[in-house]
N, C-alpha and C positions, 0 to 999 in steps of 0.2 A: 293551104298550110300557112299558119301565122308565125311570124318571127318576132323575137323580142328586140326592142330598140336598144336596150342596155347590154344584152349579152346573147350569145347563140343558145338556142334551146338545147338542153343536154340530150345526148343520144342514149340508146339502150345500155351501152357499156358504162357510161357515166352514171346513169340512174342506178345500175346494179352496184357500182362502187359506193354511191351515196347511201344506198340502203344497207349495204354491208357495214359501212362505217358507222351509220346510225345505230345499228344493232349492237356492234361491238362497244360503242360508247355507252349505250344504255346498260349493257352487261357490266361494264367497268364501274359505272355509277352504282349499280345494285350491289356489286361486290364490295365496294368501299363502304356503302351504307351498312352492309351486313357485318363487316369487320368492326366498324364503329359501334354498331348496336351490340355486338358480342362483348366488346371491351366495356361498354357502359353497363351491360348486364352483370359482368363480373364484378364491377365496382358497386353494384347494388343501386344503380341510378333508376331502375324501373320498379323499385320496391314501393309498396303502399305507404311506408313511413314517409317517403319523400314526396309522393304525389297526393296523398290524402288531404293535406291542408289546402290544396288548390282545387281539387276536383271532387272531393267526397263531402257532401253537406253534413254527414253525420260526424265528421271529425270535430274534435274539441276546438281546434284553432281555425276551422274553415271560415266562420263568421268574422273573426278578428282580422284574418288575412285579407279577406275581400272588402271589409270596411276600410282598411288602410289603403288597399289598392284603388278602391272606388273613389275615396277622398283625394288621393294623389292624382288620379286621372282627371278628376274635375279641376284640380289646381293646374294641371298641365294644359287642359283645354281652355281655361280662362286666360292663362298667360299667353297661349298661342293666339286666341281670338283677338285679344287686345293688341298684341304685337302685329298681327296681320292687318288689322284695321288702321292702326297708326302708320304702319309701313306703307300701305297703299296710298293713304292720303298725303303723307309727307313726301313719299317718293314721286307721286304725280306732281306735287307742287315744285319739287326740285327739278323735275324734267321740264316743266313749263318755264321755270326761271332760267334754266340753261339754254333753252331754245330762244327765249325772248329777251335775254339779258343784253344790255348795252355793253359795248366793248370795255368801258371804264370799270365795270364791276363784274364782268363775266369771269375774270380770273378768280374771284372770290368764290363763286358758286362751283366752278370746276375744281378749284383747290380743295374745297370741302368734300366734294364727291370722291375725288381721287384719294384723299387722305384716309377716309373711313372705308373705302374699298380695300385698302391695303392693311387695315387693322383686323386681326383675328377677332371673331365675335366673342370668344371667351375673354379677351382683354377688354372689350367694350363693356361686358357685363361686370367684370371685376372692378373696372374704374368707376362705373356708375355706382356700385355698392360701397366703394372706399373713398372716392373723391367727393361725391355729392354731400355725404354727411359732414365732411369737414367744412363745406361751404354753407352749412346750416340747413340743408335740405334733408329733412328726416321723413323717410317713407318706409312702407313695408317692403319686404324682400320681393314681393310680387312686382312692385313698380320698378325696382332696380333691374329686375330681370327683363321687364317689358322695355325699359329705356335702352338697355344694352342691345336687345334684339332689334329694336326699332332703328337705332342709330346705324347698325350694320346693314340691315335688310332694306331700309328705305333708299340708300344710295344704289343698291343693286337694282331695285325696282325702278328707280329713276333712269338708269341706263337702259333697262328693258323698254320702258315707255318711250324714251327718246329714240331708240332704235326702231320702234314701231312707227313713230311719226315720220322718221326719215325714210322708211321703206315705202311710204305711200307715194303714188305718182304725183308729180308736181302740178299736174292739171287740177287735182283736188283743191289745192291752195289757191291756184289762180282763178278757178271758177268761183270759189267763195269770195275772194277779194273783188272780183268783177261785179258781184252783187251788192257791193258796198259794205260788206261786213268788216268790222274792225279786227285787228290781229288777235285779240283775246277771244272774240266771237268765232273766228276761223278755227282756233285751237279747240275751244270748248264745244262747239256745235258740229264741227266737220271732222277735224283731224283726230282728236283724242278718242272719240267713240270707235272709229275705224282702227286706230292703233291698239286699243284694248282688245278688240276682236281678233286682230292679227296676232297679237302677242299673248293671247290667253293661255296657250300651253306653257309658255315660258313663265308667265306669272304664277300659274298654278304650281309649277315645279318649285318656284321660289317659296311659295306659301307652305308647301310640304316641308321644305328645308327649315322654315320658321318653327313648324311643329316639332320637328326632330331636335332642333337646337334648344328647345326648352329643357332638355335633359342636362344642359350645362348649368342649370340653376343650382346644381349641387355645390358649386364652388362658393355660393353665398348662402348655403343652408336653406334653400327654398324647398319646401316639401312637395316636389314633383314626383313623377312615377318612378324614375330610375333611382333617385335617392331613397324613396320609400322601399323599393325592392331590395336595396342594399341593407336596410334596417331589418327587413324580414329575413333575409339570408343569414344575417348575424345571429338571429334567434333560432332559426330552423335548420340551418346548414344544408340547404338545397339550392345552390346557385343555378345549376342547369335548368331545373324545373321552373324556378321563379322567372329567370330571364327569358325562357321560352314563352311563358305566359305574357310577360311584358312585351316581348317582340310581337306576339299575336295581337295584342291590343293596339300597338302602334300601326301594324299592318292594316288592321280593320279600320282605324280612324283615317289613315292616309288613303286607303281605298275609297272610303266614303267621300273624302275631299275630291279625289280624282273623278268619281262618278258625278258629283255635284258640278264639277267643271264641265264634264261632257254634257250634262243637262243644260247648263247655262249656254254653252256654245251652240247647242241645237236650237234653243229658244231664240238666240240672237240671229242665227242663220234663217230660222223660219220667219222671224219678223222682217229680216232684210228681203227675203224672197217675196213675202206678202206685199211689202211696200213697192217693190219693183213691178209686181204684177198689177197693183192698183194704178201706179203711174202710167203703165203701158195701156191699160184699158180705159182710163178716165177720159182722155181726149175723145175717143170714139163715142163713149157714152154721152159726153157733153154735146158732140156734134149731132147725135141722133135726137137728143132732147131739143136742140135748137131747131132742127128741121121739122119737128112735130109742132 
């Protein structure tokens, strides 16, 4: 008989209670969905008039709706990709600065990070679009959105990377320094790659947040997916249907980002295991070659 380290294995009575509770919860969810579906049906939310522009290619407005949604989705992905790239680069630089900063200017780096960690991202976007033009910086709304997202998310990523570096065993740093590596080489060649591997789930979660936060571009009239969905709703009067489709698009893209993260993590783990295996077998191979 095996026992769990965290909790006692449930007995027959507990398993029956769990099964009964799960069945009752499932029936409750089905009942709620049935009531909601019935109310929506009474309001005509399942009618072809509201769904055809989104799912029926023979509809007169199908092509127009999906051209608008497709263009808006491209705008969303472009803004998200730029913000992700800049946030990763600037966030990593901020983390390195905070780790390596001398005492006389460390307060400046820490103050910058803590300041923008406390500022809501919507305010960062609004200030980028309203303050920068007054300073003579004339850019497209895309870049104002990217700047606002980057300012907020780069400091979050900086803290994630710093936490990853601090979580590594001190022996990693000491071993690298004993080889004569400079502080920058220790960080770039030894600590940061391991920190990124350890913090990859948190980093991917933050990148998903970047993608979702592009919807805040509506405050500066950037033609992203949610703003375009609002324009379609004003003309067709089907908010539930359009927002369900937009939600499905965001879920699909976020799922793709998550699967990409899993793939990258597996490749990194595979490379780490291969390197460990090679370093373990190489001395034996070298000895055999020398004996021959």
